[in-house]
C-alpha positions as CSV (number, residue, x, y, z in Angstrom):
1,X,18.3,-4.2,-11.3
2,X,17.1,-1.5,-8.8
3,X,19.2,-0.7,-5.8
4,X,18.3,-1.5,-2.2
5,X,14.8,-2.6,-1.3
6,X,12.9,-0.3,1.1
7,X,9.4,-0.8,2.6
8,X,7.4,2.1,4.0
9,X,3.9,2.3,5.6
10,X,1.2,4.9,5.6
11,X,-1.2,5.1,8.5
12,X,-3.7,2.5,7.2
13,X,-2.0,-0.7,8.5
14,X,1.5,-0.2,10.0
15,X,1.2,-3.5,11.9
16,X,1.0,-5.4,8.5
17,X,3.9,-3.4,7.1
18,X,6.0,-4.2,10.2
19,X,5.1,-7.9,9.9
20,X,6.2,-7.9,6.2
21,X,9.5,-6.3,7.2
22,X,9.9,-9.0,9.9
23,X,9.5,-11.7,7.3
24,X,12.0,-9.9,5.0
25,X,14.4,-9.5,8.0
26,X,14.8,-5.8,7.4
27,X,13.7,-2.6,9.3
28,X,10.6,-0.7,8.3
29,X,11.5,2.5,6.5
30,X,11.2,5.8,8.3
31,X,8.4,8.0,6.9
32,X,6.3,10.7,8.4
33,X,2.6,10.7,7.3
34,X,0.4,13.3,9.0
35,X,-2.6,15.5,8.7
36,X,-2.5,19.2,9.4
37,X,-5.3,21.0,11.3
38,X,-6.7,22.1,8.0
39,X,-7.0,18.4,7.0
40,X,-4.2,18.7,4.4
41,X,-2.0,15.6,4.3
42,X,1.8,15.9,4.6
43,X,4.4,13.2,3.8
44,X,8.1,13.2,4.3
45,X,10.5,10.3,3.8
46,X,13.1,10.4,6.6
47,X,15.8,8.6,4.8
48,X,17.5,8.6,1.3
49,X,15.4,6.7,-1.3
50,X,17.2,7.9,-4.4
51,X,17.3,5.0,-6.9
52,X,15.9,2.6,-4.3
53,X,13.2,0.0,-5.0
54,X,10.4,1.5,-2.9
55,X,7.3,-0.4,-1.7
56,X,4.5,1.6,0.0
57,X,2.1,-0.5,2.1
58,X,-1.3,1.1,2.3
59,X,-4.6,-0.8,2.1
60,X,-7.5,1.5,1.3
61,X,-9.4,1.1,4.6
62,X,-11.5,3.4,6.8
63,X,-11.4,6.4,6.7
64,X,-11.2,5.4,3.0
65,X,-10.7,8.7,1.3
66,X,-8.0,9.8,3.8
67,X,-6.1,6.6,3.2
68,X,-6.4,7.0,-0.5
69,X,-5.1,10.6,-0.4
70,X,-2.2,9.5,1.9
71,X,-1.3,6.9,-0.7
72,X,-1.3,9.4,-3.6
73,X,0.8,11.9,-1.6
74,X,3.3,9.1,-0.6
75,X,3.7,8.1,-4.2
76,X,4.2,11.7,-5.3
77,X,6.7,12.3,-2.5
78,X,8.7,9.1,-3.4
79,X,8.7,10.2,-7.1
80,X,10.1,13.6,-6.2
81,X,12.7,12.0,-4.0
82,X,14.0,10.2,-7.1
83,X,13.0,6.7,-6.0
84,X,14.1,4.1,-8.6
85,X,10.8,2.3,-8.7
86,X,7.6,2.8,-6.7
87,X,5.3,-0.2,-6.0
88,X,2.0,0.5,-4.3
89,X,1.2,-2.4,-2.0
90,X,-2.6,-2.2,-1.6
91,X,-3.8,-5.4,0.0
92,X,-7.4,-4.1,0.0
93,X,-8.5,-2.1,-3.0
94,X,-11.5,0.0,-2.0
95,X,-14.1,1.1,-4.6
96,X,-13.6,-2.4,-6.2
97,X,-17.4,-2.9,-6.4
98,X,-17.7,0.2,-8.7
99,X,-16.1,-1.7,-11.6
100,X,-18.7,-1.2,-14.3
101,X,-21.7,0.9,-15.3
102,X,-24.6,-1.2,-14.1
103,X,-27.0,1.8,-13.9
104,X,-27.4,4.9,-16.0
105,X,-25.3,7.9,-15.0
106,X,-23.0,6.3,-12.5
107,X,-19.1,6.3,-12.3
108,X,-16.6,3.5,-12.7
109,X,-14.7,4.5,-9.5
110,X,-12.4,1.5,-9.5
111,X,-11.0,2.8,-12.8
112,X,-10.7,6.4,-11.4
113,X,-8.7,5.2,-8.5
114,X,-6.4,3.4,-10.9
115,X,-5.9,6.6,-12.9
116,X,-5.1,8.6,-9.8
117,X,-2.5,6.0,-8.7
118,X,-0.8,6.1,-12.1
119,X,-0.9,9.9,-12.3
120,X,0.7,10.2,-8.9
121,X,3.6,8.1,-10.2
122,X,3.2,4.5,-9.2
123,X,5.2,2.0,-11.3
124,X,3.5,-1.2,-10.1
125,X,0.6,-2.4,-8.0
126,X,0.7,-5.3,-5.6
127,X,-2.8,-6.3,-4.3
128,X,-4.8,-9.2,-2.9
129,X,-8.1,-10.7,-4.2
130,X,-9.6,-7.9,-6.2
131,X,-13.4,-7.8,-6.1
132,X,-13.5,-8.2,-9.9
133,X,-10.6,-9.5,-12.0
134,X,-11.2,-6.8,-14.7
135,X,-9.9,-4.1,-12.4
136,X,-6.4,-5.3,-13.4
137,X,-7.2,-4.1,-16.9
138,X,-7.9,-0.6,-15.5
139,X,-4.1,-0.1,-15.0
140,X,-1.5,0.6,-17.7
141,X,1.2,-0.4,-15.2
142,X,2.1,-4.0,-14.1
143,X,-0.4,-5.5,-11.6
144,X,0.4,-8.5,-9.3
145,X,-2.8,-9.8,-7.8
146,X,-2.1,-12.3,-5.0
147,X,-4.8,-14.6,-3.5
148,X,-5.5,-15.7,0.0
149,X,-7.6,-18.7,-1.1
150,X,-4.7,-21.1,-0.7
151,X,-4.0,-20.0,2.9
152,X,-7.7,-20.1,3.8
153,X,-8.1,-23.5,2.1
154,X,-5.1,-24.9,4.0
155,X,-6.6,-23.8,7.3
156,X,-9.9,-25.6,6.7
157,X,-8.2,-28.7,5.2
158,X,-6.2,-28.9,8.5
159,X,-9.5,-28.7,10.5
160,X,-10.8,-31.8,8.7
161,X,-14.5,-30.9,8.8
162,X,-16.5,-33.9,7.7
163,X,-19.4,-33.9,5.1
164,X,-18.4,-30.4,3.9
165,X,-19.9,-28.4,1.1
166,X,-18.3,-25.1,-0.1
167,X,-21.0,-22.4,-0.7
168,X,-20.6,-19.4,-3.0
169,X,-22.7,-16.4,-1.9
170,X,-23.3,-15.4,-5.5
171,X,-23.4,-16.9,-9.0
172,X,-20.9,-14.3,-10.1
173,X,-18.4,-15.3,-7.4
174,X,-18.7,-19.0,-8.0
175,X,-15.2,-19.4,-9.5
176,X,-13.6,-18.3,-6.2
177,X,-15.6,-20.8,-4.3
178,X,-14.9,-23.5,-6.9
179,X,-11.2,-23.1,-6.4
180,X,-11.6,-23.6,-2.6
181,X,-13.9,-26.6,-3.2
182,X,-11.3,-28.2,-5.6
183,X,-8.5,-27.7,-3.1
184,X,-10.5,-29.3,-0.3
185,X,-11.9,-32.0,-2.6
186,X,-15.5,-31.3,-1.6
187,X,-18.8,-30.4,-3.4
188,X,-19.9,-26.9,-4.3
189,X,-23.2,-25.1,-3.8
190,X,-24.2,-21.7,-5.2
191,X,-26.6,-19.2,-3.7
192,X,-28.8,-17.1,-6.0
193,X,-28.8,-13.6,-4.6
194,X,-30.8,-10.5,-5.3
195,X,-29.3,-7.2,-4.2
196,X,-31.9,-4.5,-3.3
197,X,-31.2,-1.3,-5.2
198,X,-28.1,0.6,-3.9
199,X,-28.9,-0.4,-0.3
200,X,-26.4,-2.6,1.4
201,X,-29.0,-5.3,1.6
202,X,-29.1,-8.7,-0.1
203,X,-31.8,-11.3,-0.4
204,X,-30.8,-15.0,-0.9
205,X,-33.6,-16.6,-2.9
206,X,-32.4,-20.0,-3.9
207,X,-29.5,-22.5,-3.6
208,X,-28.1,-24.7,-6.3
209,X,-26.5,-27.9,-4.8
210,X,-27.0,-30.3,-2.0
211,X,-26.5,-29.0,1.6
212,X,-29.1,-30.9,3.6
213,X,-27.5,-32.8,6.5
214,X,-24.1,-31.4,5.5
215,X,-21.6,-28.9,7.0
216,X,-21.1,-25.7,5.0
217,X,-18.2,-23.4,4.3
218,X,-19.3,-20.0,2.9
219,X,-16.6,-18.4,0.8
220,X,-16.6,-14.7,-0.2
221,X,-13.9,-12.1,-1.1
222,X,-15.1,-9.6,1.6
223,X,-17.6,-9.2,4.4
224,X,-18.8,-5.6,4.5
225,X,-22.1,-5.1,6.5
226,X,-22.6,-8.9,6.7
227,X,-26.0,-8.8,5.1
228,X,-25.1,-11.2,2.3
229,X,-23.5,-13.7,4.7
230,X,-26.4,-13.6,7.1
231,X,-28.9,-14.0,4.3
232,X,-26.8,-17.0,3.0
233,X,-26.8,-18.5,6.6
234,X,-30.5,-18.2,6.9
235,X,-31.0,-19.9,3.5
236,X,-28.7,-22.7,4.4
237,X,-30.5,-23.3,7.7
238,X,-33.8,-23.5,5.9
239,X,-32.3,-26.2,3.7
240,X,-31.1,-28.3,6.6
241,X,-27.4,-27.5,6.9
242,X,-25.8,-28.7,10.1
243,X,-22.7,-26.5,11.1
244,X,-21.9,-23.4,9.1
245,X,-18.4,-21.9,8.8
246,X,-17.3,-18.9,6.7
247,X,-14.2,-17.3,5.3
248,X,-13.2,-14.2,3.4
249,X,-10.0,-12.3,2.5
250,X,-11.1,-8.8,3.5
251,X,-12.9,-8.2,6.8
252,X,-14.4,-4.8,6.2
253,X,-17.0,-5.4,8.9
254,X,-18.7,-2.0,8.7
255,X,-21.9,-0.9,10.4
256,X,-23.8,-3.7,12.0
257,X,-21.5,-6.5,10.7
258,X,-19.9,-7.5,14.0
259,X,-23.3,-7.7,15.8
260,X,-24.8,-9.7,12.9
261,X,-21.9,-12.2,12.9
262,X,-22.0,-12.5,16.7
263,X,-25.7,-13.2,16.7
264,X,-25.6,-15.6,13.7
265,X,-25.1,-19.4,14.0
266,X,-21.8,-19.2,12.2
267,X,-19.4,-21.4,14.2
268,X,-16.2,-19.6,12.9
269,X,-15.4,-16.8,10.5
270,X,-11.8,-17.0,9.2
271,X,-10.4,-13.8,7.7
272,X,-6.9,-12.3,6.8
273,X,-5.1,-9.2,7.9
274,X,-5.4,-7.2,4.7
275,X,-7.6,-4.9,6.8
276,X,-6.7,-4.0,10.4
277,X,-9.2,-5.5,12.8
278,X,-9.6,-3.4,16.0
279,X,-9.9,-5.1,19.3
280,X,-13.7,-4.4,19.6
281,X,-14.3,-6.4,16.4
282,X,-12.2,-9.4,17.4
283,X,-15.0,-11.8,18.3
284,X,-14.1,-15.2,19.7
285,X,-15.5,-16.8,16.6
286,X,-13.4,-14.6,14.3
287,X,-9.9,-16.1,13.4
288,X,-7.3,-13.8,11.6
289,X,-4.7,-15.4,9.4
290,X,-1.6,-13.2,8.5
291,X,-0.7,-12.6,4.8
292,X,2.6,-10.9,5.8
293,X,4.7,-13.9,4.7
294,X,2.8,-14.1,1.3
295,X,3.2,-10.3,0.7
296,X,6.8,-10.4,1.9
297,X,7.7,-13.2,-0.5
298,X,5.9,-11.4,-3.4
299,X,7.9,-8.2,-2.6
300,X,11.1,-10.1,-2.5
301,X,10.4,-11.8,-5.8
302,X,9.4,-8.5,-7.5
303,X,12.6,-6.9,-6.2
304,X,14.8,-9.7,-7.5
305,X,13.0,-10.2,-10.8
306,X,11.6,-13.6,-10.0
307,X,8.1,-15.0,-10.9
308,X,5.3,-14.1,-8.5
309,X,3.0,-16.6,-10.2
310,X,5.2,-19.5,-9.1
311,X,3.9,-18.8,-5.5
312,X,0.6,-20.4,-6.5
313,X,1.9,-23.3,-8.6
């Protein structure tokens, strides 16, 4: 058994790290993470972590490459400070879409990030709703993947929306939507989507399932530019859907996403706090649910050697 549990945060999402520590009823660890004028990143742990069970909270969010480098340097610093075990807590795993060679002469960047994390010295990874399940296999260290689907499902179950159909934005993501539909006890519809080259643009071409005269709940793992969600909404409207709701785990909301959502007929978009949402992106129709209790409980279970899987049974 490792000694005392300690949780530290990089600059990516200190609010989430603090909320996790509030759940665990312990102080957030003191750590200095800064960038020099020459853009070199410096990390210093301001307390003794020798033989401690160290958890580093750092979702890979904008600016993505700075946050990645911060994480690697934090892991290295903890390793050199003789931490007993180092768990990278990465609620949002960037580069997750680059999980296979789907074109000639392209990288598998999700695997590269995994290699970097291991080389830096991480002993475990704790993450939430990876874009593709096979990313777990890119690691040679234990990976605990949590899911926000139960929390999102519970929210919509409590709303009691009548005549509801859960909609998957993609055939490849149908399993995620099926899990939500099963928990809500409602029907499932699947959108056939065509992505246009490497552009962040998607075209919804067909829908499988009955949505006419029904309310719809669009389920996705992340909303980036919002193009897929808007294309899905347009298709649903053309097929006679009444009210449209949406949910996702990771609110990336880059580029024109916020404007697209604001102008869309989506009644409510429900997201989690795996990614910090600045005040200018907090539209009245966007609801943020906290995953701090889920992450905190998972950290507690990892530290004490209990099952993490039992959280979802």
